[in-house]
C-alpha positions, 0 to 999 in steps of 0.5 A: 546398548539397552536390552527392552523385556515387555510384558503384562499383554494379555487378551481382555473385554472391551472395557476392561484394564491391562498394564503393560511393562518394560524393563530396561537391562543398561549396558552402556555407560549410560544410565535409563535415567539416559533414555527417554521411554515411547510405547508404539503399537502395531495391529496387523496389516497396520503399520506402528504408531505411537502412541504414547511417550515420557522424557528421562525425568518422568516430568514430560507425557506425552500422547497419540490422540486416540488413548488419550485419558484411556492411557498413562505412561510412567517410569520407575527410574529405581526400577528401570522399567517404564509402564503403561496403563490403559484403562477402558480398551477398546477392539480397536487397541489389539495391537502387539506394544512395542516399548523402545529407548531414545536421547527425547520423545519423538512421534517418529520409531526411526529415532529411537535406538532401541525396542524390546520384542513386543507383546499382544494386547488383543480385546475383545468385544 
């Protein structure tokens, strides 16, 4: 079992920055390094979408096109934490952001086994 808790959301003006954190508590026989991590978001009235993912080692990262060059995913395996640095934020980035853990980095949320409860990010124009 893995528990994920997101933090770092808030209200920011367009062009600003936020850093999201996702702290993992791993209770099974696995360790945090067993899991690839993903960030997803869901805006009101829209489907959940993949934002970014990172492999267990942190060596490989993936981004949806709309955030490339603005968002950076990273992880600190010693702290069981994954981060999403979000720069040059736009109003269209407004959403609830969720982190997820799974066996690999996939754009489909159904491939992930564990989810956090989310953190709200609101970008004002």
